C-alpha positions in Angstrom: 0.0 0.0 0.0 1.4 3.4 -1.0 1.1 6.5 0.9 -1.5 8.7 -0.9 -0.9 11.9 1.1 0.7 14.8 -0.8 1.3 17.4 2.0 3.1 16.8 5.3 2.4 19.4 8.0 4.7 19.9 11.0 3.7 22.6 13.4 4.1 23.9 16.9 1.2 25.2 18.9 1.1 28.3 21.0 1.1 26.1 24.2 4.1 24.1 23.0 2.0 21.3 21.4 3.5 19.5 18.4 1.3 18.8 15.4 2.2 16.3 12.7 -0.4 15.3 10.0 -0.8 14.5 6.4 -3.3 16.0 3.8 -4.2 14.6 0.4 -4.9 17.8 -1.5 -4.8 21.6 -1.1 -8.4 21.9 0.0 -7.8 19.5 2.9 -4.7 21.4 3.8 -6.4 24.8 3.9 -9.3 23.3 5.8 -6.9 21.8 8.5 -5.0 25.1 8.8 -8.2 27.1 9.2 -9.6 24.7 11.8 -6.4 24.9 13.9 -5.3 28.5 13.2 -6.0 29.7 16.7 -3.9 27.0 18.3 -0.9 27.3 15.9 2.2 29.4 16.0 2.2 30.4 12.3 6.0 31.1 12.4 6.6 27.5 13.2 4.4 26.0 10.6 6.2 23.8 8.0 4.4 22.3 5.0 6.2 19.8 2.8 4.8 19.1 -0.7 5.8 15.5 -1.5 5.1 15.9 -5.2 7.6 18.7 -5.6 11.0 17.9 -7.2 13.5 17.2 -4.5 16.0 19.6 -5.9 13.5 22.4 -5.7 12.7 21.5 -2.1 16.4 21.8 -1.3 16.6 25.2 -2.8 13.6 26.3 -0.7 15.4 25.2 2.5 18.6 27.2 1.5 16.6 30.5 1.2 
């Protein structure tokens, strides 16, 4: 069985909580963020797009 999730979310909450979840598409991603926006520290929100070319992901980390 393959993993069908496209986005990986790693976030830290305002109270120190750690959030780690997967989303299948952009709509699900935006819905999860809007549901948890009050609890999240938006500066510590990291979203990884698994369908993005690995070289482009590396260039985004360097910036």
